[in-house]
ZAPA-101585 format. One record per residue (C-alpha): residue in one letter; residue number from 1; x, y, z. Coordinates in steps of 0.05 Angstrom, whole numbers. Example, Ala and Ser with C-alpha at 12.3 -4.5 7.8 and 13.67 -1.06 7.14 Angstrom:
<torkols>
r | k | x | y | z
A | 1 | 246 | -90 | 156
S | 2 | 273 | -21 | 143
</torkols>
This chain:
<torkols>
r | k | x | y | z
X | 1 | 0 | 0 | 0
X | 2 | 56 | 47 | 18
X | 3 | 92 | 33 | -48
X | 4 | 27 | 45 | -86
X | 5 | 18 | 113 | -53
X | 6 | 89 | 133 | -69
X | 7 | 76 | 115 | -142
X | 8 | 13 | 159 | -141
X | 9 | 48 | 222 | -116
X | 10 | 81 | 240 | -184
X | 11 | 13 | 230 | -217
X | 12 | -21 | 276 | -167
X | 13 | 32 | 329 | -176
X | 14 | 23 | 325 | -252
X | 15 | -53 | 331 | -245
X | 16 | -46 | 391 | -199
X | 17 | 2 | 426 | -246
X | 18 | -43 | 409 | -306
X | 19 | -105 | 435 | -272
X | 20 | -70 | 499 | -250
X | 21 | -44 | 512 | -321
X | 22 | -112 | 496 | -352
X | 23 | -149 | 541 | -304
X | 24 | -101 | 598 | -319
X | 25 | -110 | 588 | -394
X | 26 | -186 | 586 | -388
X | 27 | -185 | 650 | -347
X | 28 | -139 | 683 | -398
X | 29 | -183 | 662 | -456
X | 30 | -246 | 687 | -422
X | 31 | -211 | 752 | -405
X | 32 | -187 | 763 | -476
X | 33 | -248 | 739 | -515
X | 34 | -303 | 767 | -471
X | 35 | -328 | 838 | -483
X | 36 | -301 | 887 | -432
X | 37 | -359 | 931 | -410
X | 38 | -338 | 994 | -374
X | 39 | -370 | 1000 | -305
X | 40 | -347 | 1072 | -297
X | 41 | -347 | 1120 | -356
X | 42 | -329 | 1194 | -356
X | 43 | -387 | 1230 | -390
X | 44 | -368 | 1300 | -368
X | 45 | -372 | 1354 | -420
X | 46 | -298 | 1352 | -436
X | 47 | -311 | 1359 | -510
X | 48 | -281 | 1321 | -569
X | 49 | -212 | 1337 | -597
X | 50 | -217 | 1395 | -645
X | 51 | -186 | 1357 | -702
X | 52 | -242 | 1306 | -699
X | 53 | -296 | 1359 | -706
X | 54 | -260 | 1403 | -756
X | 55 | -309 | 1402 | -814
X | 56 | -276 | 1458 | -853
X | 57 | -255 | 1442 | -923
X | 58 | -213 | 1484 | -970
X | 59 | -182 | 1465 | -1037
X | 60 | -111 | 1441 | -1027
X | 61 | -48 | 1470 | -1057
X | 62 | -20 | 1404 | -1078
X | 63 | -14 | 1429 | -1149
X | 64 | 22 | 1496 | -1145
X | 65 | 42 | 1491 | -1218
X | 66 | -31 | 1495 | -1241
X | 67 | -67 | 1561 | -1250
X | 68 | -142 | 1574 | -1240
X | 69 | -192 | 1630 | -1246
X | 70 | -240 | 1646 | -1188
X | 71 | -314 | 1649 | -1204
X | 72 | -340 | 1707 | -1163
X | 73 | -413 | 1691 | -1177
X | 74 | -404 | 1623 | -1143
X | 75 | -356 | 1647 | -1089
X | 76 | -406 | 1697 | -1061
X | 77 | -455 | 1639 | -1049
X | 78 | -408 | 1604 | -1001
X | 79 | -413 | 1613 | -926
X | 80 | -365 | 1665 | -898
X | 81 | -376 | 1656 | -823
X | 82 | -393 | 1730 | -820
X | 83 | -459 | 1764 | -832
X | 84 | -497 | 1828 | -826
X | 85 | -571 | 1846 | -828
X | 86 | -565 | 1908 | -872
X | 87 | -616 | 1920 | -927
X | 88 | -587 | 1917 | -997
X | 89 | -621 | 1954 | -1053
X | 90 | -644 | 1915 | -1114
X | 91 | -701 | 1914 | -1164
X | 92 | -732 | 1854 | -1128
X | 93 | -729 | 1891 | -1062
X | 94 | -762 | 1952 | -1092
X | 95 | -820 | 1909 | -1115
X | 96 | -823 | 1874 | -1048
X | 97 | -828 | 1942 | -1013
X | 98 | -889 | 1960 | -1055
X | 99 | -924 | 1895 | -1039
X | 100 | -904 | 1878 | -968
X | 101 | -876 | 1943 | -940
X | 102 | -806 | 1965 | -923
X | 103 | -759 | 1913 | -892
X | 104 | -732 | 1931 | -824
X | 105 | -675 | 1907 | -780
X | 106 | -658 | 1903 | -706
X | 107 | -588 | 1903 | -677
X | 108 | -604 | 1860 | -617
X | 109 | -546 | 1884 | -574
X | 110 | -583 | 1950 | -569
X | 111 | -633 | 1916 | -523
X | 112 | -577 | 1906 | -472
X | 113 | -556 | 1966 | -429
X | 114 | -484 | 1985 | -448
X | 115 | -461 | 1975 | -376
X | 116 | -485 | 1902 | -378
X | 117 | -465 | 1884 | -450
X | 118 | -395 | 1858 | -436
X | 119 | -417 | 1812 | -380
X | 120 | -477 | 1790 | -420
X | 121 | -433 | 1772 | -479
X | 122 | -387 | 1733 | -433
X | 123 | -445 | 1693 | -405
X | 124 | -474 | 1680 | -474
X | 125 | -408 | 1654 | -501
X | 126 | -397 | 1610 | -439
X | 127 | -466 | 1579 | -446
X | 128 | -457 | 1570 | -521
X | 129 | -392 | 1532 | -512
X | 130 | -424 | 1488 | -458
X | 131 | -482 | 1473 | -505
X | 132 | -434 | 1455 | -561
X | 133 | -396 | 1407 | -516
X | 134 | -461 | 1373 | -497
X | 135 | -491 | 1367 | -566
X | 136 | -433 | 1357 | -614
X | 137 | -411 | 1287 | -628
X | 138 | -368 | 1248 | -677
X | 139 | -429 | 1247 | -722
X | 140 | -410 | 1319 | -740
X | 141 | -341 | 1300 | -765
X | 142 | -326 | 1310 | -838
X | 143 | -300 | 1244 | -866
X | 144 | -267 | 1242 | -934
X | 145 | -251 | 1175 | -964
X | 146 | -181 | 1176 | -996
X | 147 | -163 | 1134 | -1056
X | 148 | -173 | 1066 | -1025
X | 149 | -179 | 1016 | -1081
X | 150 | -156 | 956 | -1039
X | 151 | -206 | 968 | -983
X | 152 | -280 | 952 | -985
X | 153 | -322 | 976 | -926
X | 154 | -392 | 1001 | -908
X | 155 | -405 | 1074 | -924
X | 156 | -467 | 1080 | -880
X | 157 | -523 | 1040 | -850
X | 158 | -484 | 1002 | -796
X | 159 | -521 | 1007 | -730
X | 160 | -516 | 975 | -662
X | 161 | -556 | 983 | -598
X | 162 | -518 | 1009 | -537
X | 163 | -475 | 954 | -505
X | 164 | -495 | 903 | -558
X | 165 | -456 | 865 | -611
X | 166 | -463 | 862 | -687
X | 167 | -426 | 831 | -746
X | 168 | -392 | 887 | -786
X | 169 | -415 | 879 | -858
X | 170 | -379 | 893 | -923
X | 171 | -306 | 887 | -902
X | 172 | -260 | 862 | -957
X | 173 | -189 | 870 | -983
X | 174 | -172 | 870 | -1057
X | 175 | -96 | 873 | -1062
X | 176 | -42 | 853 | -1110
X | 177 | -4 | 789 | -1094
X | 178 | 43 | 796 | -1035
X | 179 | 75 | 753 | -982
X | 180 | 33 | 777 | -923
X | 181 | -34 | 812 | -922
X | 182 | -52 | 856 | -861
X | 183 | -115 | 893 | -839
X | 184 | -124 | 933 | -775
X | 185 | -189 | 961 | -745
X | 186 | -193 | 1010 | -688
X | 187 | -250 | 1046 | -653
X | 188 | -262 | 1091 | -593
X | 189 | -327 | 1067 | -563
X | 190 | -326 | 993 | -577
X | 191 | -284 | 930 | -584
X | 192 | -273 | 881 | -641
X | 193 | -274 | 806 | -640
X | 194 | -283 | 747 | -688
X | 195 | -345 | 702 | -689
X | 196 | -303 | 646 | -719
X | 197 | -229 | 632 | -731
X | 198 | -206 | 619 | -802
X | 199 | -145 | 576 | -813
X | 200 | -79 | 609 | -829
X | 201 | -103 | 676 | -802
X | 202 | -69 | 709 | -743
X | 203 | -115 | 750 | -698
X | 204 | -85 | 800 | -650
X | 205 | -123 | 844 | -602
X | 206 | -189 | 805 | -596
X | 207 | -239 | 840 | -550
X | 208 | -198 | 904 | -553
X | 209 | -209 | 970 | -587
X | 210 | -156 | 954 | -638
X | 211 | -157 | 888 | -677
X | 212 | -104 | 864 | -726
X | 213 | -110 | 808 | -777
X | 214 | -55 | 779 | -820
X | 215 | -48 | 721 | -867
X | 216 | -7 | 698 | -926
X | 217 | -71 | 678 | -962
X | 218 | -118 | 733 | -986
X | 219 | -179 | 689 | -989
X | 220 | -169 | 667 | -917
X | 221 | -162 | 739 | -894
X | 222 | -226 | 759 | -931
X | 223 | -263 | 700 | -901
X | 224 | -240 | 723 | -832
X | 225 | -263 | 794 | -845
X | 226 | -334 | 767 | -854
X | 227 | -332 | 744 | -782
X | 228 | -311 | 810 | -751
X | 229 | -357 | 833 | -694
X | 230 | -364 | 901 | -661
X | 231 | -387 | 908 | -589
X | 232 | -405 | 976 | -560
X | 233 | -374 | 981 | -491
X | 234 | -382 | 1055 | -473
X | 235 | -456 | 1070 | -462
X | 236 | -490 | 1127 | -498
X | 237 | -563 | 1126 | -520
X | 238 | -551 | 1160 | -586
X | 239 | -482 | 1173 | -616
X | 240 | -433 | 1144 | -666
X | 241 | -365 | 1111 | -666
X | 242 | -314 | 1122 | -721
X | 243 | -277 | 1060 | -743
X | 244 | -208 | 1067 | -773
X | 245 | -192 | 1013 | -824
X | 246 | -120 | 1005 | -847
X | 247 | -79 | 962 | -892
X | 248 | -9 | 971 | -920
X | 249 | -6 | 1041 | -948
X | 250 | -81 | 1054 | -945
X | 251 | -129 | 1080 | -892
X | 252 | -204 | 1092 | -890
X | 253 | -258 | 1111 | -839
X | 254 | -330 | 1092 | -831
X | 255 | -383 | 1103 | -778
X | 256 | -423 | 1057 | -734
X | 257 | -486 | 1088 | -707
X | 258 | -498 | 1072 | -633
X | 259 | -570 | 1083 | -611
X | 260 | -633 | 1054 | -584
X | 261 | -683 | 1044 | -639
X | 262 | -735 | 1098 | -625
X | 263 | -800 | 1069 | -601
X | 264 | -861 | 1085 | -643
X | 265 | -913 | 1134 | -617
X | 266 | -977 | 1115 | -652
X | 267 | -1046 | 1147 | -648
X | 268 | -1110 | 1109 | -660
X | 269 | -1142 | 1137 | -724
X | 270 | -1210 | 1114 | -701
X | 271 | -1227 | 1076 | -765
X | 272 | -1196 | 1032 | -819
X | 273 | -1240 | 1062 | -873
X | 274 | -1212 | 1107 | -928
X | 275 | -1249 | 1168 | -902
X | 276 | -1215 | 1206 | -847
X | 277 | -1247 | 1204 | -778
X | 278 | -1233 | 1277 | -760
X | 279 | -1258 | 1269 | -688
X | 280 | -1208 | 1213 | -676
X | 281 | -1150 | 1246 | -713
X | 282 | -1156 | 1320 | -696
X | 283 | -1163 | 1362 | -633
X | 284 | -1178 | 1437 | -642
X | 285 | -1135 | 1479 | -596
X | 286 | -1139 | 1553 | -578
X | 287 | -1115 | 1603 | -526
X | 288 | -1164 | 1656 | -501
X | 289 | -1155 | 1720 | -461
X | 290 | -1213 | 1767 | -444
X | 291 | -1251 | 1750 | -507
X | 292 | -1306 | 1701 | -486
X | 293 | -1356 | 1731 | -536
X | 294 | -1310 | 1716 | -594
X | 295 | -1291 | 1648 | -565
X | 296 | -1365 | 1627 | -563
X | 297 | -1374 | 1649 | -636
X | 298 | -1314 | 1606 | -655
X | 299 | -1341 | 1545 | -618
X | 300 | -1411 | 1554 | -649
X | 301 | -1380 | 1557 | -719
X | 302 | -1337 | 1494 | -706
X | 303 | -1398 | 1455 | -683
X | 304 | -1435 | 1470 | -748
X | 305 | -1383 | 1427 | -785
X | 306 | -1349 | 1384 | -731
X | 307 | -1398 | 1370 | -675
X | 308 | -1357 | 1317 | -640
X | 309 | -1286 | 1343 | -647
X | 310 | -1252 | 1358 | -580
X | 311 | -1237 | 1431 | -568
X | 312 | -1182 | 1449 | -517
X | 313 | -1180 | 1519 | -489
X | 314 | -1123 | 1550 | -449
X | 315 | -1150 | 1610 | -411
X | 316 | -1112 | 1663 | -372
X | 317 | -1169 | 1713 | -366
X | 318 | -1193 | 1748 | -303
X | 319 | -1249 | 1744 | -284
X | 320 | -1259 | 1675 | -315
X | 321 | -1321 | 1646 | -347
X | 322 | -1336 | 1572 | -353
X | 323 | -1347 | 1552 | -426
X | 324 | -1399 | 1496 | -426
X | 325 | -1412 | 1444 | -479
X | 326 | -1395 | 1373 | -500
X | 327 | -1325 | 1355 | -522
X | 328 | -1296 | 1419 | -491
X | 329 | -1237 | 1420 | -444
X | 330 | -1221 | 1487 | -411
X | 331 | -1157 | 1497 | -371
X | 332 | -1149 | 1559 | -328
X | 333 | -1082 | 1594 | -318
X | 334 | -1056 | 1651 | -275
X | 335 | -1080 | 1718 | -302
X | 336 | -1039 | 1743 | -361
X | 337 | -993 | 1683 | -360
X | 338 | -981 | 1692 | -433
X | 339 | -991 | 1671 | -505
X | 340 | -939 | 1617 | -512
X | 341 | -949 | 1590 | -442
X | 342 | -1022 | 1579 | -462
X | 343 | -1001 | 1544 | -526
X | 344 | -956 | 1497 | -486
X | 345 | -1012 | 1480 | -437
X | 346 | -1064 | 1468 | -492
X | 347 | -1019 | 1425 | -536
X | 348 | -995 | 1385 | -476
X | 349 | -1066 | 1359 | -467
X | 350 | -1076 | 1335 | -538
X | 351 | -1083 | 1260 | -546
X | 352 | -1097 | 1256 | -620
X | 353 | -1048 | 1248 | -678
X | 354 | -1059 | 1320 | -701
X | 355 | -1082 | 1385 | -672
X | 356 | -1111 | 1445 | -708
X | 357 | -1088 | 1512 | -680
X | 358 | -1138 | 1569 | -685
X | 359 | -1142 | 1638 | -654
X | 360 | -1202 | 1651 | -609
X | 361 | -1231 | 1703 | -659
X | 362 | -1233 | 1656 | -719
X | 363 | -1298 | 1633 | -751
X | 364 | -1306 | 1567 | -789
X | 365 | -1342 | 1567 | -856
X | 366 | -1355 | 1517 | -912
X | 367 | -1285 | 1534 | -937
X | 368 | -1253 | 1509 | -872
X | 369 | -1241 | 1438 | -896
X | 370 | -1198 | 1406 | -842
X | 371 | -1201 | 1341 | -882
X | 372 | -1157 | 1373 | -936
X | 373 | -1103 | 1390 | -886
X | 374 | -1106 | 1320 | -856
X | 375 | -1098 | 1290 | -925
X | 376 | -1035 | 1332 | -937
X | 377 | -1002 | 1308 | -872
X | 378 | -1025 | 1236 | -884
X | 379 | -994 | 1233 | -954
X | 380 | -931 | 1275 | -947
X | 381 | -871 | 1282 | -901
X | 382 | -895 | 1349 | -875
X | 383 | -901 | 1359 | -800
X | 384 | -944 | 1421 | -802
X | 385 | -988 | 1453 | -855
X | 386 | -1019 | 1521 | -852
X | 387 | -1083 | 1547 | -884
X | 388 | -1107 | 1616 | -902
X | 389 | -1141 | 1669 | -859
X | 390 | -1194 | 1713 | -891
X | 391 | -1208 | 1783 | -865
X | 392 | -1277 | 1816 | -868
X | 393 | -1249 | 1859 | -925
X | 394 | -1241 | 1796 | -967
X | 395 | -1165 | 1798 | -963
X | 396 | -1133 | 1730 | -946
X | 397 | -1065 | 1716 | -919
X | 398 | -1022 | 1653 | -911
X | 399 | -963 | 1690 | -879
X | 400 | -915 | 1644 | -915
X | 401 | -845 | 1660 | -890
X | 402 | -776 | 1637 | -911
X | 403 | -728 | 1637 | -853
X | 404 | -653 | 1641 | -862
X | 405 | -596 | 1640 | -810
X | 406 | -527 | 1661 | -833
X | 407 | -465 | 1645 | -791
X | 408 | -434 | 1705 | -758
X | 409 | -379 | 1676 | -716
X | 410 | -368 | 1698 | -645
X | 411 | -411 | 1760 | -652
X | 412 | -472 | 1717 | -665
X | 413 | -512 | 1696 | -725
X | 414 | -559 | 1736 | -769
X | 415 | -632 | 1718 | -775
X | 416 | -672 | 1741 | -835
X | 417 | -743 | 1727 | -857
X | 418 | -779 | 1744 | -921
X | 419 | -847 | 1727 | -951
X | 420 | -846 | 1668 | -998
X | 421 | -839 | 1593 | -1004
X | 422 | -788 | 1543 | -1029
X | 423 | -826 | 1500 | -1079
X | 424 | -895 | 1472 | -1096
X | 425 | -918 | 1404 | -1073
X | 426 | -933 | 1352 | -1126
X | 427 | -1004 | 1325 | -1122
X | 428 | -1028 | 1385 | -1081
X | 429 | -1033 | 1444 | -1130
X | 430 | -1052 | 1495 | -1077
X | 431 | -996 | 1476 | -1029
X | 432 | -923 | 1496 | -1021
X | 433 | -864 | 1482 | -975
X | 434 | -842 | 1540 | -932
X | 435 | -813 | 1555 | -863
X | 436 | -868 | 1594 | -827
X | 437 | -943 | 1601 | -835
X | 438 | -1003 | 1638 | -807
X | 439 | -1036 | 1624 | -739
X | 440 | -1082 | 1572 | -770
X | 441 | -1047 | 1506 | -780
X | 442 | -1054 | 1431 | -771
X | 443 | -993 | 1397 | -740
X | 444 | -968 | 1329 | -718
X | 445 | -976 | 1331 | -642
X | 446 | -913 | 1293 | -624
X | 447 | -869 | 1335 | -670
X | 448 | -893 | 1402 | -644
X | 449 | -884 | 1377 | -572
X | 450 | -810 | 1367 | -589
X | 451 | -804 | 1441 | -605
X | 452 | -851 | 1472 | -555
X | 453 | -868 | 1545 | -545
X | 454 | -822 | 1589 | -503
X | 455 | -865 | 1614 | -445
X | 456 | -822 | 1675 | -437
X | 457 | -857 | 1703 | -498
X | 458 | -920 | 1727 | -464
X | 459 | -956 | 1779 | -506
X | 460 | -931 | 1783 | -577
X | 461 | -901 | 1722 | -611
X | 462 | -911 | 1678 | -672
X | 463 | -852 | 1671 | -718
X | 464 | -809 | 1653 | -657
X | 465 | -841 | 1584 | -655
X | 466 | -820 | 1571 | -727
X | 467 | -750 | 1597 | -714
X | 468 | -743 | 1548 | -656
X | 469 | -770 | 1494 | -702
X | 470 | -722 | 1508 | -759
X | 471 | -687 | 1443 | -777
X | 472 | -739 | 1403 | -738
X | 473 | -806 | 1419 | -770
X | 474 | -822 | 1406 | -844
X | 475 | -872 | 1461 | -858
X | 476 | -923 | 1470 | -914
X | 477 | -979 | 1518 | -931
X | 478 | -1044 | 1508 | -970
X | 479 | -1084 | 1569 | -990
X | 480 | -1149 | 1532 | -1008
X | 481 | -1167 | 1517 | -935
X | 482 | -1194 | 1582 | -907
X | 483 | -1218 | 1605 | -839
X | 484 | -1252 | 1673 | -829
X | 485 | -1226 | 1726 | -781
X | 486 | -1276 | 1764 | -739
X | 487 | -1278 | 1838 | -753
X | 488 | -1229 | 1881 | -713
X | 489 | -1263 | 1946 | -735
X | 490 | -1298 | 1977 | -676
X | 491 | -1303 | 2049 | -654
X | 492 | -1266 | 2064 | -589
X | 493 | -1327 | 2089 | -551
X | 494 | -1364 | 2024 | -568
X | 495 | -1311 | 1979 | -536
X | 496 | -1325 | 1948 | -468
X | 497 | -1276 | 1944 | -410
X | 498 | -1252 | 1874 | -430
X | 499 | -1236 | 1896 | -501
X | 500 | -1197 | 1957 | -476
X | 501 | -1158 | 1914 | -427
X | 502 | -1144 | 1863 | -481
X | 503 | -1115 | 1916 | -528
X | 504 | -1068 | 1940 | -474
X | 505 | -1038 | 1870 | -472
X | 506 | -1043 | 1853 | -545
X | 507 | -1014 | 1917 | -574
X | 508 | -957 | 1941 | -529
X | 509 | -922 | 2006 | -548
X | 510 | -851 | 2006 | -577
X | 511 | -819 | 2021 | -509
X | 512 | -856 | 1963 | -476
X | 513 | -813 | 1918 | -432
X | 514 | -838 | 1855 | -468
X | 515 | -810 | 1879 | -535
X | 516 | -741 | 1891 | -504
X | 517 | -744 | 1824 | -469
X | 518 | -760 | 1791 | -536
X | 519 | -697 | 1820 | -567
X | 520 | -655 | 1800 | -507
X | 521 | -682 | 1729 | -515
X | 522 | -662 | 1727 | -588
X | 523 | -593 | 1754 | -570
X | 524 | -578 | 1705 | -514
X | 525 | -620 | 1642 | -526
X | 526 | -612 | 1638 | -602
X | 527 | -544 | 1673 | -605
X | 528 | -568 | 1722 | -658
X | 529 | -534 | 1789 | -667
X | 530 | -587 | 1819 | -711
X | 531 | -655 | 1808 | -743
X | 532 | -679 | 1827 | -811
X | 533 | -753 | 1822 | -828
X | 534 | -766 | 1829 | -902
</torkols>
């Protein structure tokens, strides 16, 4: 027995050593091949290196021996990162003056007392830089593909959910015969790995942010490239990673979009029939202030054509009156809370796919065909479509506005508006695409809620909503859907106390504090230096 135990000791030692080595190798393999998720990530607004976000592009001087002639007509169209809101004379402008009146400009810094201007500019620039750090990402980087004949890679369309893994499609090397073929991939927010190992291919850096492949056989290398995986390891709900792809003497970049797939936000249309169920699709929304007589006329006119459509009223009057009736929701606010605050409140209560904005002194008529506006939004990519408002004189207006913002550098940008539209809409002969419309429009509820209405604009505001929505809202206008406007003509001695109080709020004088506050808001919030209204 003793001799048997002595013979077993070398075997036990061997087994112990073997198990120790095996355990170490298993741990090493798991460590290398498993995705490394970061438990602590620095998401402070430190910004992204300037060279990564430098999107400027100028023609190179690689060919100094070649001459060229500048085309001034084209050069003046290019952005200059400087702007001004001065009015230039032209034949078109002269005609515009006759039709629409003289354009006017505001230098917004004049709304700031001179003693405060320096500190105000400092605060504005500080907040602007913080906002850039928060909102800019690698998605803003200009990427130019160099002459990369050997490399094949995805140009766009690669997407992964945060902290998930995908196969990277479209990777391939087409190279002339050589002894050894190499490809390297690197990223900043994810790691690379291989879903399978191909024979005669060396893989270095698995589960790291830089992965290298090499092989003496091109087909083997290309087969291995089809098994490349990318795993996002630094969490962000919506950003991109830039992948650098290199081979001998060649380099390329492509992006991988990292984001949660947005969840749909659907609204019940109320019917599967071809006809639109307006009561299920549309809520009519208005804001009232000291004009209950006109509000009741509006409601009566709506009920002639749409008896079951919900009407939402935001009301900051004092004293208040309860507006009775079916399918009416009235929400009271503090007295004089304001025009845009009321819009925010009313729109926040909409539960239908669309809402129709109307002023409280509008009157529906047989020409107020909401179905036409619904059809436009149902069949186009527009988010908002305006109609036309008819005055008692017979004059109608669509208030179609083109909005333009020119870069002005550190001093601020230049905002200009002018009447007009961009182009007509095929299939809808009375409709056009523009940037701003009149106070009678149908809009997608969820899209307008993304923009919102700035509650600091209390008494006079309209175009400001479309300025905030620039780049977010796709806006149209149709002049064949018309709502009437109640008469504003009334002799002063015939006006009651509510009407006189209303006019004090609705038509402030030029030195009114709200007008100055509006300009300060443009200057700071939107970083405009000047406004030009054409």
